[in-house]
MIRO-908033 format. One line per field, with one value per residue: residue number from 1; residue in one letter; x, y, z of N, C-alpha, C in turn. Coordinates in steps of 0.2 Angstrom, whole numbers. Last residue first. Layout:
MIRO-908033
nr <- c(NUM/...)
rest <- c(A/...)
n_u <- c(X/...)
n_v <- c(Y/...)
n_w <- c(Z/...)
ca_u <- c(X/...)
ca_v <- c(Y/...)
ca_w <- c(Z/...)
c_u <- c(X/...)
c_v <- c(Y/...)
c_w <- c(Z/...)
***
This chain:
MIRO-908033
nr <- c(334/333/332/331/330/329/328/327/326/325/324/323/322/321/320/319/318/317/316/315/314/313/312/311/310/309/308/307/306/305/304/303/302/301/300/299/298/297/296/295/294/293/292/291/290/289/288/287/286/285/284/283/282/281/280/279/278/277/276/275/274/273/272/271/270/269/268/267/266/265/264/263/262/261/260/259/258/257/256/255/254/253/252/251/250/249/248/247/246/245/244/243/242/241/240/239/238/237/236/235/234/233/232/231/230/229/228/227/226/225/224/223/222/221/220/219/218/217/216/215/214/213/212/211/210/209/208/207/206/205/204/203/202/201/200/199/198/197/196/195/194/193/192/191/190/189/188/187/186/185/184/183/182/181/180/179/178/177/176/175/174/173/172/171/170/169/168/167/166/165/164/163/162/161/160/159/158/157/156/155/154/153/152/151/150/149/148/147/146/145/144/143/142/141/140/139/138/137/136/135/134/133/132/131/130/129/128/127/126/125/124/123/122/121/120/119/118/117/116/115/114/113/112/111/110/109/108/107/106/105/104/103/102/101/100/99/98/97/96/95/94/93/92/91/90/89/88/87/86/85/84/83/82/81/80/79/78/77/76/75/74/73/72/71/70/69/68/67/66/65/64/63/62/61/60/59/58/57/56/55/54/53/52/51/50/49/48/47/46/45/44/43/42/41/40/39/38/37/36/35/34/33/32/31/30/29/28/27/26/25/24/23/22/21/20/19/18/17/16/15/14/13/12/11/10/9/8/7/6/5/4/3/2/1)
rest <- c(T/Q/T/T/A/R/N/A/T/A/S/A/D/P/T/Q/G/N/R/Y/I/T/K/W/F/W/V/A/G/L/G/G/C/V/S/A/G/I/F/N/T/Q/P/S/I/S/W/L/W/A/G/L/F/S/G/S/T/V/V/C/D/R/I/L/Y/Y/A/G/Y/T/R/A/R/L/E/P/R/A/Q/A/I/I/L/A/K/R/A/P/E/G/F/E/K/L/G/R/V/A/F/A/V/A/L/W/A/F/N/H/A/F/M/L/T/V/P/F/L/T/F/F/I/F/T/A/F/V/F/P/R/Q/G/H/K/D/A/L/H/A/V/P/I/Y/C/L/M/A/T/V/M/E/I/A/V/L/W/G/Y/Q/E/A/T/V/G/G/Q/N/M/A/W/L/I/V/F/A/Y/P/L/R/E/C/F/R/I/L/I/D/S/V/L/L/E/R/L/T/P/N/F/S/K/V/V/G/F/F/T/L/G/P/K/A/T/S/P/R/P/S/E/A/E/P/A/E/A/M/S/W/Q/F/L/A/T/A/A/S/L/A/I/C/G/L/L/A/F/R/V/G/Q/E/W/G/F/R/T/I/L/W/G/G/A/L/P/G/I/M/M/P/V/R/R/I/M/S/Q/V/G/I/G/M/T/H/Q/R/K/D/L/S/T/A/V/V/A/F/T/A/P/L/S/L/A/S/W/A/L/F/L/F/A/G/L/V/L/A/L/W/H/Q/W/V/L/V/I/I/Y/G/A/L/S/L/A/N/F/L/L/M)
n_u <- c(653/643/653/660/651/647/659/660/650/653/665/659/642/632/624/616/611/601/599/614/617/608/599/606/615/605/600/612/616/603/604/616/611/601/608/615/605/600/613/614/601/605/613/612/624/634/633/634/648/655/649/658/670/668/666/679/685/677/687/697/692/689/701/708/701/703/718/721/714/721/734/732/726/731/729/714/704/689/680/684/687/675/669/675/671/658/660/665/653/641/641/646/634/632/639/627/620/626/623/610/611/618/610/600/607/611/602/596/594/588/599/604/595/599/613/611/603/614/622/613/612/624/621/613/621/632/622/618/632/641/635/632/645/651/640/639/653/652/642/650/660/655/646/654/662/650/648/660/661/649/654/663/659/651/664/668/658/662/673/669/650/636/626/619/623/638/641/636/639/653/655/650/656/663/652/642/649/654/644/638/649/649/639/644/654/647/642/654/659/650/650/664/662/653/660/679/693/701/703/711/723/724/727/739/747/757/769/768/755/756/763/779/788/791/807/816/818/826/826/821/815/816/804/800/807/800/788/792/797/783/776/784/781/769/767/774/764/753/758/760/747/741/748/741/729/730/734/722/710/712/716/703/696/709/708/697/697/709/703/693/697/706/698/692/703/708/698/698/707/699/689/695/702/689/684/695/690/677/679/687/684/683/695/707/722/732/728/720/725/736/730/723/736/739/729/731/741/735/725/732/742/738/736/748/748/738/741/751/746/736/743/753/742/739/752/764/775/774/764/762/776/772/764/769/780/772/766/779/782/772/776/789/784/776)
n_v <- c(167/170/173/183/193/193/198/209/215/214/221/236/237/245/261/268/268/274/268/269/281/290/284/275/281/290/280/276/289/289/279/281/292/288/278/287/294/282/280/292/290/278/284/302/313/306/302/314/314/304/306/319/311/301/309/314/303/306/314/305/294/300/304/291/284/292/291/277/272/282/276/262/268/274/267/264/273/266/257/245/249/251/239/230/238/233/219/217/220/215/210/215/216/205/208/215/204/198/207/207/192/195/202/194/183/192/207/219/227/240/244/234/237/250/248/240/246/252/241/234/246/244/230/231/242/232/223/230/233/224/211/197/190/195/195/180/179/187/178/166/172/181/175/169/179/187/176/174/189/189/178/185/195/187/180/191/195/183/188/200/196/207/215/225/236/234/226/234/246/245/241/252/264/266/267/274/282/275/270/282/286/277/283/293/290/283/292/300/290/287/301/297/286/293/302/298/307/315/326/317/318/333/333/326/328/321/318/304/296/279/269/264/249/235/231/215/201/197/197/181/187/192/194/183/186/196/192/183/192/201/189/189/202/201/190/196/206/199/194/207/209/199/201/214/210/202/212/220/213/195/181/177/187/191/179/178/190/186/176/182/191/183/175/184/190/178/178/189/189/178/188/196/188/185/196/201/191/192/205/202/194/202/206/195/198/206/219/222/216/224/236/233/232/246/252/245/248/259/253/243/249/257/252/255/270/275/266/273/287/281/275/283/292/284/273/265/260/244/242/254/252/239/242/251/242/235/245/248/236/235/245/240/228/233)
n_w <- c(492/503/513/510/512/525/530/525/531/545/545/543/545/533/534/541/556/563/574/579/579/585/593/600/608/615/623/630/637/645/652/661/668/674/681/692/699/705/714/720/727/735/746/747/748/745/732/725/728/723/709/706/708/697/686/681/672/660/654/653/646/632/629/629/620/607/606/606/594/586/587/581/567/556/546/545/554/563/562/567/580/584/584/593/604/604/604/616/624/625/638/649/657/664/675/681/682/692/701/706/710/720/727/730/740/751/750/745/729/722/717/707/698/694/691/679/669/661/655/647/636/631/626/616/607/603/597/584/580/572/562/561/562/574/582/584/590/601/607/609/617/631/641/649/655/662/671/677/683/693/702/707/715/724/730/736/746/755/760/766/768/767/769/760/766/768/757/746/748/748/735/727/727/716/706/705/693/682/674/671/665/653/644/643/632/624/616/611/604/593/588/583/574/564/559/561/565/564/574/583/575/576/590/590/575/562/556/550/544/541/537/541/534/544/551/546/554/565/580/589/606/618/623/629/641/646/650/660/669/670/676/690/694/696/705/717/720/722/733/742/743/750/761/766/766/778/787/788/790/791/788/783/775/766/758/753/744/737/729/724/716/707/698/689/684/679/666/661/649/641/637/628/619/613/610/600/590/588/580/570/558/548/545/552/563/565/565/577/586/588/592/604/611/611/618/631/640/647/655/661/669/678/689/696/697/703/715/722/724/734/743/748/753/765/769/771/759/755/748/739/732/724/717/707/701/694/685/677/672/664/654/652/644/633)
ca_u <- c(656/640/648/662/655/642/656/666/649/646/666/664/650/634/629/613/617/605/594/609/622/614/597/601/618/610/596/609/619/605/598/615/616/600/604/620/608/597/610/620/603/599/614/610/615/633/633/627/643/654/649/651/669/671/663/674/686/675/680/698/694/683/696/711/700/698/715/724/711/715/733/735/723/729/736/719/707/697/679/680/693/681/666/677/678/659/657/671/660/644/638/651/635/629/642/633/616/626/630/613/607/620/616/597/604/616/603/598/595/584/597/608/594/593/612/615/599/609/625/614/605/623/626/610/615/633/624/613/628/640/636/626/641/655/642/634/652/656/640/643/661/659/642/649/665/654/641/658/665/651/647/666/663/649/660/672/660/656/673/673/658/640/628/618/616/633/642/635/632/651/656/646/653/668/658/642/646/658/647/634/647/655/638/638/655/651/637/647/661/651/645/662/666/650/654/672/687/701/699/704/721/725/719/733/747/751/770/772/759/753/760/773/788/789/801/816/814/829/822/825/815/822/807/796/808/809/788/789/801/791/774/783/789/770/763/776/772/754/754/765/750/738/749/748/729/727/738/730/712/712/721/707/693/705/714/698/692/710/710/690/693/709/700/687/699/712/699/692/708/705/687/694/706/693/680/694/697/680/675/690/685/675/690/704/714/733/733/717/720/738/733/718/730/744/729/724/741/741/725/727/744/740/730/747/754/740/734/753/750/734/738/755/747/735/750/758/774/780/766/757/775/778/761/764/781/775/761/776/788/772/768/788/789/774)
ca_v <- c(165/170/166/177/193/190/190/206/215/210/215/232/236/239/255/266/265/279/268/263/275/293/289/272/279/293/284/272/285/295/279/276/293/292/275/283/297/284/275/289/296/279/279/295/313/309/296/310/321/305/300/318/316/299/304/319/303/302/316/312/293/296/309/295/283/289/296/279/270/281/282/263/263/276/268/259/275/271/264/246/246/255/244/230/238/239/221/215/226/218/206/214/223/206/204/218/211/194/206/213/194/189/206/200/181/190/202/219/221/233/248/236/230/249/253/237/241/255/245/231/245/249/232/230/244/237/220/229/239/227/216/202/187/196/201/184/175/189/185/166/168/184/180/164/175/189/179/170/187/194/178/180/196/189/175/189/198/184/183/202/197/200/211/217/236/237/225/225/242/249/235/245/263/265/260/271/286/277/265/277/291/277/276/295/293/278/288/304/293/281/299/304/286/287/305/299/302/310/327/317/312/329/335/323/328/321/324/304/303/285/272/265/257/238/232/223/205/198/202/184/184/190/202/184/180/198/196/180/188/202/192/182/199/205/189/190/208/205/189/202/213/201/194/213/215/198/205/222/218/201/185/172/184/196/181/172/190/192/175/176/193/188/172/181/196/182/172/188/192/175/180/199/191/179/192/203/190/187/205/205/191/197/211/197/194/199/218/223/212/218/237/233/226/239/253/245/243/259/260/242/243/261/253/249/266/277/265/266/286/286/271/280/295/286/280/263/266/249/237/252/257/240/236/252/249/233/241/253/238/231/246/247/228/230)
ca_w <- c(487/496/514/510/504/520/531/523/526/543/547/539/547/538/530/535/553/554/570/578/577/581/588/598/603/611/619/626/633/640/648/656/663/670/678/686/694/701/707/717/723/731/740/747/748/753/738/725/731/730/711/706/711/704/688/685/680/664/654/656/653/636/629/632/627/610/607/612/601/585/590/589/572/563/547/545/548/565/560/559/574/585/580/585/603/604/598/612/624/620/632/645/653/656/669/679/677/684/699/702/704/715/725/727/733/745/753/750/732/727/724/714/701/695/697/684/672/662/660/654/641/635/631/622/610/608/602/590/582/581/564/559/555/567/580/582/585/597/606/607/612/625/633/646/650/656/666/674/678/688/697/702/708/721/726/729/739/749/755/761/770/765/775/761/766/775/765/747/749/752/740/725/733/721/704/710/699/688/676/673/669/658/648/646/640/626/619/615/609/599/591/587/579/569/563/557/569/560/569/583/575/569/588/595/582/564/559/556/543/546/532/543/537/540/552/547/551/560/576/583/600/615/619/623/637/643/643/654/667/668/671/684/692/691/699/714/717/716/728/740/738/743/761/765/761/772/785/785/783/794/791/785/781/771/763/757/750/741/734/728/722/713/703/693/686/683/671/667/655/645/640/634/622/616/614/604/593/590/587/574/566/549/548/546/562/565/560/570/585/586/586/599/612/607/610/627/636/641/650/657/664/671/686/694/694/698/713/718/719/727/738/743/749/759/769/772/761/758/753/742/735/729/721/712/706/700/689/682/677/669/658/653/650/638)
c_u <- c(657/646/645/658/657/645/652/665/655/646/659/665/653/641/631/617/615/609/595/604/617/617/602/599/612/613/601/606/616/610/602/611/617/606/601/615/613/599/605/616/607/599/610/611/611/627/629/626/635/648/647/646/661/669/664/669/682/676/677/692/694/686/691/706/705/698/707/720/715/712/725/732/726/727/736/726/713/701/685/681/690/686/671/673/680/666/658/666/665/649/640/647/643/631/641/639/622/623/630/620/609/616/619/604/602/613/608/599/599/587/590/603/599/592/604/612/605/605/619/618/607/616/625/617/613/627/628/616/623/635/637/628/637/651/646/636/646/655/646/642/656/659/649/645/659/657/645/652/663/655/647/659/663/652/656/670/664/655/669/674/662/646/631/621/615/626/639/636/631/643/654/649/649/664/661/649/645/655/650/638/642/654/643/636/651/654/641/644/658/654/645/655/664/655/652/665/681/696/698/700/712/721/721/728/741/750/763/770/761/758/757/770/781/786/800/810/814/825/827/820/819/820/813/801/806/810/796/789/799/795/781/782/789/778/767/774/775/760/755/764/757/742/745/749/739/729/736/734/718/713/718/712/697/701/712/705/695/703/710/697/692/705/703/692/694/706/703/695/702/708/694/691/702/698/685/689/697/686/676/686/688/677/684/697/712/728/735/720/719/732/734/723/728/740/733/726/736/744/731/725/737/741/732/740/751/744/734/746/751/739/736/750/750/738/745/754/767/777/771/760/768/778/767/763/776/778/766/770/783/776/769/781/789/778)
c_v <- c(157/167/166/171/186/189/187/198/209/210/211/224/233/240/250/261/263/275/271/263/270/286/290/278/276/288/287/274/282/292/283/276/288/293/280/279/294/288/277/285/295/285/280/291/307/312/300/305/317/309/300/311/317/304/302/315/309/302/314/314/298/296/306/302/287/288/296/288/276/279/285/272/265/274/275/261/270/269/268/254/247/254/251/235/236/240/230/217/223/223/209/210/223/212/205/214/213/199/202/211/199/190/200/202/187/187/199/214/221/228/243/239/231/243/251/242/239/251/250/235/240/248/237/231/240/240/225/228/235/230/219/209/194/193/201/189/180/185/188/174/169/180/180/169/172/184/182/172/181/191/183/176/191/193/180/184/197/187/182/194/198/202/206/213/228/237/228/223/237/247/238/241/256/262/260/266/282/280/268/271/286/280/274/287/294/283/285/299/296/284/292/302/292/286/299/300/303/305/322/320/311/322/334/325/324/322/325/311/304/291/278/270/258/245/237/227/212/201/203/192/186/185/198/188/181/192/199/185/184/198/196/184/193/204/192/189/202/205/193/197/210/204/197/208/215/204/203/217/219/206/191/176/179/191/186/176/185/190/180/175/187/190/177/178/190/186/175/183/191/181/178/192/194/182/187/199/194/187/199/205/194/195/207/199/199/195/210/221/214/214/229/233/226/233/248/246/240/254/258/247/244/256/257/249/258/274/267/264/278/284/275/275/288/289/280/270/266/254/242/247/258/246/239/249/251/238/240/250/245/232/241/247/235/230)
c_w <- c(487/492/507/510/504/512/526/525/522/535/545/540/543/540/535/532/545/555/563/574/576/576/583/591/597/605/612/621/629/635/644/652/658/665/673/679/690/696/704/712/718/726/734/743/749/753/744/730/731/731/720/709/711/709/695/688/683/672/661/657/656/645/634/634/631/618/611/613/607/593/591/590/579/568/552/548/550/556/560/556/568/578/579/581/595/602/599/604/618/618/626/639/648/653/663/674/675/679/692/697/699/708/720/723/730/740/748/754/738/729/726/719/707/700/699/691/678/669/663/658/648/640/637/627/617/611/607/597/587/584/572/560/555/561/573/578/581/590/600/604/608/618/629/639/646/652/661/670/675/682/692/698/704/714/721/727/735/744/752/755/764/768/772/764/764/773/770/754/750/753/746/734/732/727/713/710/704/692/683/676/674/663/655/649/644/634/624/620/615/603/595/590/585/574/566/562/562/560/562/577/577/570/581/591/584/572/563/561/551/546/537/539/536/540/547/547/551/555/569/580/594/610/615/619/629/640/641/649/660/666/666/677/688/690/694/706/713/714/722/734/737/740/752/760/760/767/780/783/782/789/793/789/785/777/769/762/755/745/738/733/726/717/709/700/691/688/679/669/660/651/644/640/630/621/617/611/598/593/590/581/570/555/550/549/555/562/559/565/578/583/584/592/606/606/607/619/631/637/644/653/658/666/680/691/691/694/704/714/715/722/733/740/744/754/764/774/765/763/757/749/740/735/728/718/710/705/695/687/684/675/664/659/653/645)
***
């Protein structure tokens, strides 16, 4: 975790010191690495620390806590840009990011100094298993989930970089108002996490994953008709609802991964998904060059295909209940 945080800190410093578009690309590569690189470790901690019937709740709580700074950050950034202008406001925001990253590193360092008296348990995973071996260990449900997830992430990625352009150019909002839109999205997501996680642990993850794929598909459609702050607020609330079943989706990955290969399964799953979806940024730029509406329609088509794929291959054909739901029902009956 210290290494990943150091990468993020280096990215912010590069962007602050070297004011060039190449610095922005390199810096973004570094400070965006935190989320992707720390994800397998986070999933492994949830899987090993909680009972199977609590996996969705554990991920939901972790996701809700993460949304607090994600809600405050855009508000603070929008206020800085409105108050000091783009150049000076972004500079102050970067200084704030550097200070917070340094504070996080100090906290992680203090946590790392915990006693190491306990000897590590021997790993049951096969040490010689390659990346392709891990991928071959995916069961059919996990493979179909990966395909549907890739399609859904194309739906998210195509308009991702252009949402702020649409909001400011077509919706006429300021940077500070855009921060409020992001806050609406985060609050909506946070309101969903705990109740949905409880229901998913009780009744199984599949229905909630299907629902979140539907919300992914609806966001570009609602955005296409949003031309003022009020309708943009509705669109961003729908965008927040796309987190409706995200803890359930992640818990479904935990349920389908082999216990001795969990961390590597998560890493392989997200590596494949994100490498494929990276091309969505270029495709999104090309569709946007035709028209914003073309971009939004293309995103909705990808989302619809992903939702249909999940419904046909996993939700409808889910013969066996999720492990978490089975464990919960067994506990209830005793």
